[in-house]
PDB file as gemmi writes it, atoms N, CA and C in Angstrom:
CRYST1    1.000    1.000    1.000  90.00  90.00  90.00 P 1                      
ATOM      1  N   UNK A   1     175.795 -27.047   3.551  1.00  0.00           N  
ATOM      2  CA  UNK A   1     175.037 -25.832   3.773  1.00  0.00           C  
ATOM      3  C   UNK A   1     174.327 -25.873   5.121  1.00  0.00           C  
ATOM      4  N   UNK A   2     174.783 -26.714   5.989  1.00  0.00           N  
ATOM      5  CA  UNK A   2     174.118 -26.837   7.282  1.00  0.00           C  
ATOM      6  C   UNK A   2     174.393 -25.642   8.185  1.00  0.00           C  
ATOM      7  N   UNK A   3     175.483 -24.878   7.918  1.00  0.00           N  
ATOM      8  CA  UNK A   3     175.821 -23.744   8.759  1.00  0.00           C  
ATOM      9  C   UNK A   3     175.067 -22.472   8.414  1.00  0.00           C  
ATOM     10  N   UNK A   4     174.387 -22.446   7.276  1.00  0.00           N  
ATOM     11  CA  UNK A   4     173.680 -21.246   6.830  1.00  0.00           C  
ATOM     12  C   UNK A   4     172.182 -21.473   6.973  1.00  0.00           C  
ATOM     13  N   UNK A   5     171.515 -20.558   7.651  1.00  0.00           N  
ATOM     14  CA  UNK A   5     170.061 -20.688   7.770  1.00  0.00           C  
ATOM     15  C   UNK A   5     169.402 -20.307   6.451  1.00  0.00           C  
ATOM     16  N   UNK A   6     168.204 -20.775   6.264  1.00  0.00           N  
ATOM     17  CA  UNK A   6     167.500 -20.481   5.009  1.00  0.00           C  
ATOM     18  C   UNK A   6     167.193 -18.991   4.888  1.00  0.00           C  
ATOM     19  N   UNK A   7     166.960 -18.321   6.011  1.00  0.00           N  
ATOM     20  CA  UNK A   7     166.698 -16.882   5.971  1.00  0.00           C  
ATOM     21  C   UNK A   7     167.939 -16.110   5.535  1.00  0.00           C  
ATOM     22  N   UNK A   8     169.094 -16.502   6.056  1.00  0.00           N  
ATOM     23  CA  UNK A   8     170.345 -15.840   5.661  1.00  0.00           C  
ATOM     24  C   UNK A   8     170.651 -16.084   4.189  1.00  0.00           C  
ATOM     25  N   UNK A   9     170.351 -17.274   3.713  1.00  0.00           N  
ATOM     26  CA  UNK A   9     170.577 -17.603   2.306  1.00  0.00           C  
ATOM     27  C   UNK A   9     169.718 -16.727   1.401  1.00  0.00           C  
ATOM     28  N   UNK A  10     168.447 -16.572   1.742  1.00  0.00           N  
ATOM     29  CA  UNK A  10     167.546 -15.739   0.946  1.00  0.00           C  
ATOM     30  C   UNK A  10     167.968 -14.278   1.004  1.00  0.00           C  
ATOM     31  N   UNK A  11     168.367 -13.803   2.160  1.00  0.00           N  
ATOM     32  CA  UNK A  11     168.826 -12.417   2.280  1.00  0.00           C  
ATOM     33  C   UNK A  11     170.089 -12.171   1.454  1.00  0.00           C  
ATOM     34  N   UNK A  12     170.996 -13.133   1.442  1.00  0.00           N  
ATOM     35  CA  UNK A  12     172.210 -12.996   0.654  1.00  0.00           C  
ATOM     36  C   UNK A  12     171.925 -12.957  -0.835  1.00  0.00           C  
ATOM     37  N   UNK A  13     171.055 -13.839  -1.293  1.00  0.00           N  
ATOM     38  CA  UNK A  13     170.688 -13.834  -2.706  1.00  0.00           C  
ATOM     39  C   UNK A  13     169.916 -12.571  -3.082  1.00  0.00           C  
ATOM     40  N   UNK A  14     169.124 -12.054  -2.161  1.00  0.00           N  
ATOM     41  CA  UNK A  14     168.408 -10.806  -2.419  1.00  0.00           C  
ATOM     42  C   UNK A  14     169.383  -9.646  -2.570  1.00  0.00           C  
ATOM     43  N   UNK A  15     170.422  -9.623  -1.763  1.00  0.00           N  
ATOM     44  CA  UNK A  15     171.437  -8.574  -1.879  1.00  0.00           C  
ATOM     45  C   UNK A  15     172.190  -8.693  -3.193  1.00  0.00           C  
ATOM     46  N   UNK A  16     172.493  -9.905  -3.610  1.00  0.00           N  
ATOM     47  CA  UNK A  16     173.141 -10.102  -4.915  1.00  0.00           C  
ATOM     48  C   UNK A  16     172.247  -9.639  -6.063  1.00  0.00           C  
ATOM     49  N   UNK A  17     170.963  -9.945  -5.982  1.00  0.00           N  
ATOM     50  CA  UNK A  17     170.025  -9.514  -7.026  1.00  0.00           C  
ATOM     51  C   UNK A  17     169.920  -7.998  -7.075  1.00  0.00           C  
ATOM     52  N   UNK A  18     169.900  -7.364  -5.920  1.00  0.00           N  
ATOM     53  CA  UNK A  18     169.832  -5.898  -5.883  1.00  0.00           C  
ATOM     54  C   UNK A  18     171.099  -5.292  -6.477  1.00  0.00           C  
ATOM     55  N   UNK A  19     172.240  -5.891  -6.210  1.00  0.00           N  
ATOM     56  CA  UNK A  19     173.488  -5.418  -6.811  1.00  0.00           C  
ATOM     57  C   UNK A  19     173.496  -5.590  -8.317  1.00  0.00           C  
ATOM     58  N   UNK A  20     172.965  -6.698  -8.791  1.00  0.00           N  
ATOM     59  CA  UNK A  20     172.869  -6.920 -10.238  1.00  0.00           C  
ATOM     60  C   UNK A  20     171.978  -5.879 -10.890  1.00  0.00           C  
ATOM     61  N   UNK A  21     170.904  -5.495 -10.221  1.00  0.00           N  
ATOM     62  CA  UNK A  21     170.006  -4.472 -10.753  1.00  0.00           C  
ATOM     63  C   UNK A  21     170.737  -3.140 -10.885  1.00  0.00           C  
ATOM     64  N   UNK A  22     171.625  -2.834  -9.965  1.00  0.00           N  
ATOM     65  CA  UNK A  22     172.386  -1.586 -10.063  1.00  0.00           C  
ATOM     66  C   UNK A  22     173.321  -1.609 -11.274  1.00  0.00           C  
ATOM     67  N   UNK A  23     173.905  -2.778 -11.587  1.00  0.00           N  
ATOM     68  CA  UNK A  23     174.711  -2.876 -12.794  1.00  0.00           C  
ATOM     69  C   UNK A  23     173.868  -2.683 -14.045  1.00  0.00           C  
ATOM     70  N   UNK A  24     172.646  -3.164 -14.015  1.00  0.00           N  
ATOM     71  CA  UNK A  24     171.736  -2.950 -15.143  1.00  0.00           C  
ATOM     72  C   UNK A  24     171.435  -1.468 -15.299  1.00  0.00           C  
ATOM     73  N   UNK A  25     171.256  -0.770 -14.189  1.00  0.00           N  
ATOM     74  CA  UNK A  25     171.021   0.675 -14.243  1.00  0.00           C  
ATOM     75  C   UNK A  25     172.194   1.416 -14.852  1.00  0.00           C  
ATOM     76  N   UNK A  26     173.406   0.998 -14.513  1.00  0.00           N  
ATOM     77  CA  UNK A  26     174.589   1.632 -15.098  1.00  0.00           C  
ATOM     78  C   UNK A  26     174.641   1.369 -16.600  1.00  0.00           C  
ATOM     79  N   UNK A  27     174.320   0.148 -17.015  1.00  0.00           N  
ATOM     80  CA  UNK A  27     174.332  -0.189 -18.436  1.00  0.00           C  
ATOM     81  C   UNK A  27     173.301   0.628 -19.213  1.00  0.00           C  
ATOM     82  N   UNK A  28     172.137   0.814 -18.635  1.00  0.00           N  
ATOM     83  CA  UNK A  28     171.119   1.640 -19.295  1.00  0.00           C  
ATOM     84  C   UNK A  28     171.590   3.086 -19.395  1.00  0.00           C  
ATOM     85  N   UNK A  29     172.296   3.565 -18.389  1.00  0.00           N  
ATOM     86  CA  UNK A  29     172.861   4.913 -18.445  1.00  0.00           C  
ATOM     87  C   UNK A  29     173.833   5.075 -19.604  1.00  0.00           C  
ATOM     88  N   UNK A  30     174.692   4.071 -19.809  1.00  0.00           N  
ATOM     89  CA  UNK A  30     175.598   4.117 -20.954  1.00  0.00           C  
ATOM     90  C   UNK A  30     174.824   4.079 -22.273  1.00  0.00           C  
ATOM     91  N   UNK A  31     173.773   3.277 -22.323  1.00  0.00           N  
ATOM     92  CA  UNK A  31     172.949   3.210 -23.529  1.00  0.00           C  
ATOM     93  C   UNK A  31     172.259   4.534 -23.835  1.00  0.00           C  
ATOM     94  N   UNK A  32     171.777   5.190 -22.794  1.00  0.00           N  
ATOM     95  CA  UNK A  32     171.145   6.492 -22.994  1.00  0.00           C  
ATOM     96  C   UNK A  32     172.158   7.524 -23.483  1.00  0.00           C  
ATOM     97  N   UNK A  33     173.389   7.428 -22.992  1.00  0.00           N  
ATOM     98  CA  UNK A  33     174.436   8.331 -23.463  1.00  0.00           C  
ATOM     99  C   UNK A  33     174.716   8.116 -24.939  1.00  0.00           C  
ATOM    100  N   UNK A  34     174.779   6.862 -25.350  1.00  0.00           N  
ATOM    101  CA  UNK A  34     174.994   6.550 -26.764  1.00  0.00           C  
ATOM    102  C   UNK A  34     173.843   7.069 -27.621  1.00  0.00           C  
ATOM    103  N   UNK A  35     172.626   6.873 -27.179  1.00  0.00           N  
ATOM    104  CA  UNK A  35     171.464   7.323 -27.945  1.00  0.00           C  
ATOM    105  C   UNK A  35     171.441   8.838 -28.074  1.00  0.00           C  
ATOM    106  N   UNK A  36     171.766   9.536 -27.004  1.00  0.00           N  
ATOM    107  CA  UNK A  36     171.796  10.998 -27.047  1.00  0.00           C  
ATOM    108  C   UNK A  36     172.887  11.487 -27.989  1.00  0.00           C  
ATOM    109  N   UNK A  37     174.051  10.847 -27.946  1.00  0.00           N  
ATOM    110  CA  UNK A  37     175.136  11.233 -28.844  1.00  0.00           C  
ATOM    111  C   UNK A  37     174.767  11.029 -30.301  1.00  0.00           C  
ATOM    112  N   UNK A  38     174.131   9.914 -30.607  1.00  0.00           N  
ATOM    113  CA  UNK A  38     173.705   9.648 -31.985  1.00  0.00           C  
ATOM    114  C   UNK A  38     172.619  10.630 -32.427  1.00  0.00           C  
ATOM    115  N   UNK A  39     171.743  11.007 -31.512  1.00  0.00           N  
ATOM    116  CA  UNK A  39     170.704  11.977 -31.857  1.00  0.00           C  
ATOM    117  C   UNK A  39     171.318  13.341 -32.162  1.00  0.00           C  
ATOM    118  N   UNK A  40     172.317  13.730 -31.380  1.00  0.00           N  
ATOM    119  CA  UNK A  40     172.990  15.011 -31.630  1.00  0.00           C  
ATOM    120  C   UNK A  40     173.699  14.972 -32.982  1.00  0.00           C  
ATOM    121  N   UNK A  41     174.341  13.845 -33.297  1.00  0.00           N  
ATOM    122  CA  UNK A  41     174.986  13.707 -34.608  1.00  0.00           C  
ATOM    123  C   UNK A  41     173.959  13.804 -35.731  1.00  0.00           C  
ATOM    124  N   UNK A  42     172.802  13.164 -35.534  1.00  0.00           N  
ATOM    125  CA  UNK A  42     171.757  13.200 -36.563  1.00  0.00           C  
ATOM    126  C   UNK A  42     171.221  14.610 -36.762  1.00  0.00           C  
ATOM    127  N   UNK A  43     171.043  15.333 -35.684  1.00  0.00           N  
ATOM    128  CA  UNK A  43     170.549  16.711 -35.786  1.00  0.00           C  
ATOM    129  C   UNK A  43     171.590  17.593 -36.462  1.00  0.00           C  
ATOM    130  N   UNK A  44     172.875  17.324 -36.202  1.00  0.00           N  
ATOM    131  CA  UNK A  44     173.930  18.106 -36.844  1.00  0.00           C  
ATOM    132  C   UNK A  44     173.961  17.858 -38.350  1.00  0.00           C  
ATOM    133  N   UNK A  45     173.624  16.635 -38.769  1.00  0.00           N  
ATOM    134  CA  UNK A  45     173.621  16.315 -40.199  1.00  0.00           C  
ATOM    135  C   UNK A  45     172.375  16.826 -40.898  1.00  0.00           C  
ATOM    136  N   UNK A  46     171.238  16.724 -40.221  1.00  0.00           N  
ATOM    137  CA  UNK A  46     169.971  17.146 -40.818  1.00  0.00           C  
ATOM    138  C   UNK A  46     169.216  18.043 -39.838  1.00  0.00           C  
ATOM    139  N   UNK A  47     169.545  19.325 -39.800  1.00  0.00           N  
ATOM    140  CA  UNK A  47     168.878  20.221 -38.847  1.00  0.00           C  
ATOM    141  C   UNK A  47     167.375  20.355 -39.091  1.00  0.00           C  
ATOM    142  N   UNK A  48     166.935  20.120 -40.317  1.00  0.00           N  
ATOM    143  CA  UNK A  48     165.505  20.249 -40.612  1.00  0.00           C  
ATOM    144  C   UNK A  48     164.680  19.131 -39.987  1.00  0.00           C  
ATOM    145  N   UNK A  49     165.316  18.018 -39.613  1.00  0.00           N  
ATOM    146  CA  UNK A  49     164.601  16.903 -38.996  1.00  0.00           C  
ATOM    147  C   UNK A  49     164.731  16.920 -37.468  1.00  0.00           C  
ATOM    148  N   UNK A  50     165.074  18.070 -36.916  1.00  0.00           N  
ATOM    149  CA  UNK A  50     165.321  18.168 -35.483  1.00  0.00           C  
ATOM    150  C   UNK A  50     164.115  17.744 -34.651  1.00  0.00           C  
ATOM    151  N   UNK A  51     162.932  18.166 -35.034  1.00  0.00           N  
ATOM    152  CA  UNK A  51     161.733  17.853 -34.253  1.00  0.00           C  
ATOM    153  C   UNK A  51     161.448  16.362 -34.189  1.00  0.00           C  
ATOM    154  N   UNK A  52     161.549  15.677 -35.326  1.00  0.00           N  
ATOM    155  CA  UNK A  52     161.283  14.243 -35.361  1.00  0.00           C  
ATOM    156  C   UNK A  52     162.336  13.461 -34.571  1.00  0.00           C  
ATOM    157  N   UNK A  53     163.600  13.833 -34.746  1.00  0.00           N  
ATOM    158  CA  UNK A  53     164.685  13.137 -34.041  1.00  0.00           C  
ATOM    159  C   UNK A  53     164.557  13.345 -32.535  1.00  0.00           C  
ATOM    160  N   UNK A  54     164.268  14.572 -32.138  1.00  0.00           N  
ATOM    161  CA  UNK A  54     164.148  14.878 -30.714  1.00  0.00           C  
ATOM    162  C   UNK A  54     162.966  14.142 -30.088  1.00  0.00           C  
ATOM    163  N   UNK A  55     161.846  14.088 -30.792  1.00  0.00           N  
ATOM    164  CA  UNK A  55     160.670  13.406 -30.270  1.00  0.00           C  
ATOM    165  C   UNK A  55     160.939  11.913 -30.095  1.00  0.00           C  
ATOM    166  N   UNK A  56     161.573  11.303 -31.092  1.00  0.00           N  
ATOM    167  CA  UNK A  56     161.903   9.887 -30.996  1.00  0.00           C  
ATOM    168  C   UNK A  56     162.896   9.631 -29.869  1.00  0.00           C  
ATOM    169  N   UNK A  57     163.857  10.529 -29.703  1.00  0.00           N  
ATOM    170  CA  UNK A  57     164.841  10.396 -28.630  1.00  0.00           C  
ATOM    171  C   UNK A  57     164.171  10.441 -27.261  1.00  0.00           C  
ATOM    172  N   UNK A  58     163.292  11.386 -27.057  1.00  0.00           N  
ATOM    173  CA  UNK A  58     162.635  11.534 -25.755  1.00  0.00           C  
ATOM    174  C   UNK A  58     161.787  10.307 -25.426  1.00  0.00           C  
ATOM    175  N   UNK A  59     161.070   9.776 -26.404  1.00  0.00           N  
ATOM    176  CA  UNK A  59     160.248   8.584 -26.164  1.00  0.00           C  
ATOM    177  C   UNK A  59     161.135   7.394 -25.814  1.00  0.00           C  
ATOM    178  N   UNK A  60     162.231   7.215 -26.551  1.00  0.00           N  
ATOM    179  CA  UNK A  60     163.143   6.108 -26.272  1.00  0.00           C  
ATOM    180  C   UNK A  60     163.804   6.221 -24.910  1.00  0.00           C  
ATOM    181  N   UNK A  61     164.231   7.425 -24.554  1.00  0.00           N  
ATOM    182  CA  UNK A  61     164.854   7.616 -23.244  1.00  0.00           C  
ATOM    183  C   UNK A  61     163.854   7.403 -22.108  1.00  0.00           C  
ATOM    184  N   UNK A  62     162.623   7.821 -22.316  1.00  0.00           N  
ATOM    185  CA  UNK A  62     161.599   7.617 -21.285  1.00  0.00           C  
ATOM    186  C   UNK A  62     161.324   6.131 -21.076  1.00  0.00           C  
ATOM    187  N   UNK A  63     161.282   5.370 -22.161  1.00  0.00           N  
ATOM    188  CA  UNK A  63     161.051   3.932 -22.028  1.00  0.00           C  
ATOM    189  C   UNK A  63     162.212   3.246 -21.313  1.00  0.00           C  
ATOM    190  N   UNK A  64     163.441   3.637 -21.640  1.00  0.00           N  
ATOM    191  CA  UNK A  64     164.605   3.039 -20.983  1.00  0.00           C  
ATOM    192  C   UNK A  64     164.642   3.414 -19.505  1.00  0.00           C  
ATOM    193  N   UNK A  65     164.334   4.648 -19.207  1.00  0.00           N  
ATOM    194  CA  UNK A  65     164.373   5.100 -17.810  1.00  0.00           C  
ATOM    195  C   UNK A  65     163.275   4.443 -16.986  1.00  0.00           C  
ATOM    196  N   UNK A  66     162.134   4.171 -17.595  1.00  0.00           N  
ATOM    197  CA  UNK A  66     161.053   3.500 -16.884  1.00  0.00           C  
ATOM    198  C   UNK A  66     161.475   2.104 -16.445  1.00  0.00           C  
ATOM    199  N   UNK A  67     162.179   1.388 -17.306  1.00  0.00           N  
ATOM    200  CA  UNK A  67     162.622   0.047 -16.925  1.00  0.00           C  
ATOM    201  C   UNK A  67     163.611   0.108 -15.766  1.00  0.00           C  
ATOM    202  N   UNK A  68     164.458   1.128 -15.735  1.00  0.00           N  
ATOM    203  CA  UNK A  68     165.408   1.278 -14.632  1.00  0.00           C  
ATOM    204  C   UNK A  68     164.675   1.629 -13.333  1.00  0.00           C  
ATOM    205  N   UNK A  69     163.661   2.454 -13.420  1.00  0.00           N  
ATOM    206  CA  UNK A  69     162.893   2.808 -12.224  1.00  0.00           C  
ATOM    207  C   UNK A  69     162.192   1.575 -11.657  1.00  0.00           C  
ATOM    208  N   UNK A  70     161.606   0.743 -12.519  1.00  0.00           N  
ATOM    209  CA  UNK A  70     160.987  -0.496 -12.044  1.00  0.00           C  
ATOM    210  C   UNK A  70     162.022  -1.407 -11.397  1.00  0.00           C  
ATOM    211  N   UNK A  71     163.195  -1.522 -11.999  1.00  0.00           N  
ATOM    212  CA  UNK A  71     164.255  -2.358 -11.433  1.00  0.00           C  
ATOM    213  C   UNK A  71     164.713  -1.811 -10.088  1.00  0.00           C  
ATOM    214  N   UNK A  72     164.803  -0.499  -9.961  1.00  0.00           N  
ATOM    215  CA  UNK A  72     165.196   0.109  -8.691  1.00  0.00           C  
ATOM    216  C   UNK A  72     164.163  -0.173  -7.608  1.00  0.00           C  
ATOM    217  N   UNK A  73     162.897  -0.095  -7.946  1.00  0.00           N  
ATOM    218  CA  UNK A  73     161.844  -0.386  -6.976  1.00  0.00           C  
ATOM    219  C   UNK A  73     161.932  -1.841  -6.517  1.00  0.00           C  
ATOM    220  N   UNK A  74     162.175  -2.749  -7.457  1.00  0.00           N  
ATOM    221  CA  UNK A  74     162.284  -4.162  -7.102  1.00  0.00           C  
ATOM    222  C   UNK A  74     163.490  -4.398  -6.205  1.00  0.00           C  
ATOM    223  N   UNK A  75     164.622  -3.747  -6.513  1.00  0.00           N  
ATOM    224  CA  UNK A  75     165.802  -3.950  -5.674  1.00  0.00           C  
ATOM    225  C   UNK A  75     165.595  -3.386  -4.271  1.00  0.00           C  
ATOM    226  N   UNK A  76     164.913  -2.256  -4.161  1.00  0.00           N  
ATOM    227  CA  UNK A  76     164.614  -1.701  -2.833  1.00  0.00           C  
ATOM    228  C   UNK A  76     163.701  -2.640  -2.057  1.00  0.00           C  
ATOM    229  N   UNK A  77     162.709  -3.218  -2.727  1.00  0.00           N  
ATOM    230  CA  UNK A  77     161.830  -4.181  -2.061  1.00  0.00           C  
ATOM    231  C   UNK A  77     162.602  -5.407  -1.602  1.00  0.00           C  
ATOM    232  N   UNK A  78     163.538  -5.875  -2.430  1.00  0.00           N  
ATOM    233  CA  UNK A  78     164.302  -7.064  -2.051  1.00  0.00           C  
ATOM    234  C   UNK A  78     165.198  -6.808  -0.843  1.00  0.00           C  
ATOM    235  N   UNK A  79     165.739  -5.607  -0.757  1.00  0.00           N  
ATOM    236  CA  UNK A  79     166.674  -5.321   0.340  1.00  0.00           C  
ATOM    237  C   UNK A  79     165.935  -4.912   1.612  1.00  0.00           C  
ATOM    238  N   UNK A  80     164.929  -4.039   1.485  1.00  0.00           N  
ATOM    239  CA  UNK A  80     164.287  -3.484   2.676  1.00  0.00           C  
ATOM    240  C   UNK A  80     163.131  -4.358   3.165  1.00  0.00           C  
ATOM    241  N   UNK A  81     162.182  -4.628   2.296  1.00  0.00           N  
ATOM    242  CA  UNK A  81     160.977  -5.355   2.727  1.00  0.00           C  
ATOM    243  C   UNK A  81     161.207  -6.860   2.697  1.00  0.00           C  
ATOM    244  N   UNK A  82     161.795  -7.351   1.639  1.00  0.00           N  
ATOM    245  CA  UNK A  82     162.136  -8.756   1.392  1.00  0.00           C  
ATOM    246  C   UNK A  82     160.976  -9.697   1.683  1.00  0.00           C  
ATOM    247  N   UNK A  83     160.010  -9.764   0.779  1.00  0.00           N  
ATOM    248  CA  UNK A  83     158.864 -10.656   0.976  1.00  0.00           C  
ATOM    249  C   UNK A  83     159.221 -12.125   0.819  1.00  0.00           C  
ATOM    250  N   UNK A  84     160.408 -12.449   0.338  1.00  0.00           N  
ATOM    251  CA  UNK A  84     160.771 -13.848   0.124  1.00  0.00           C  
ATOM    252  C   UNK A  84     161.124 -14.573   1.407  1.00  0.00           C  
ATOM    253  N   UNK A  85     161.482 -13.851   2.458  1.00  0.00           N  
ATOM    254  CA  UNK A  85     161.889 -14.497   3.706  1.00  0.00           C  
ATOM    255  C   UNK A  85     160.708 -15.223   4.347  1.00  0.00           C  
ATOM    256  N   UNK A  86     159.538 -14.668   4.276  1.00  0.00           N  
ATOM    257  CA  UNK A  86     158.367 -15.297   4.888  1.00  0.00           C  
ATOM    258  C   UNK A  86     157.862 -16.520   4.157  1.00  0.00           C  
ATOM    259  N   UNK A  87     158.371 -16.767   2.943  1.00  0.00           N  
ATOM    260  CA  UNK A  87     157.878 -17.899   2.157  1.00  0.00           C  
ATOM    261  C   UNK A  87     158.556 -19.218   2.547  1.00  0.00           C  
ATOM    262  N   UNK A  88     159.590 -19.165   3.344  1.00  0.00           N  
ATOM    263  CA  UNK A  88     160.324 -20.404   3.698  1.00  0.00           C  
ATOM    264  C   UNK A  88     159.680 -21.152   4.826  1.00  0.00           C  
TER     265      UNK A  88                                                      
END                                                                             
């Protein structure tokens, strides 16, 4: 590893971490699609419980989306600001 500087190594790992975060965002998107589909099926089976199902769906989707937003912020920090480079 003598040919790679420590700064380049940290930048490369930061780019890999940011890419991994994007895959996590895609996975959460698929999960939200599944949850929405199941909620629609539940409402179709029991229309009288529409309010409860919809409320639970919105809370669950908001929690999942919040985790993706935090991950996106972290990936942007790793790529643009990269506070880890100064620690070496």
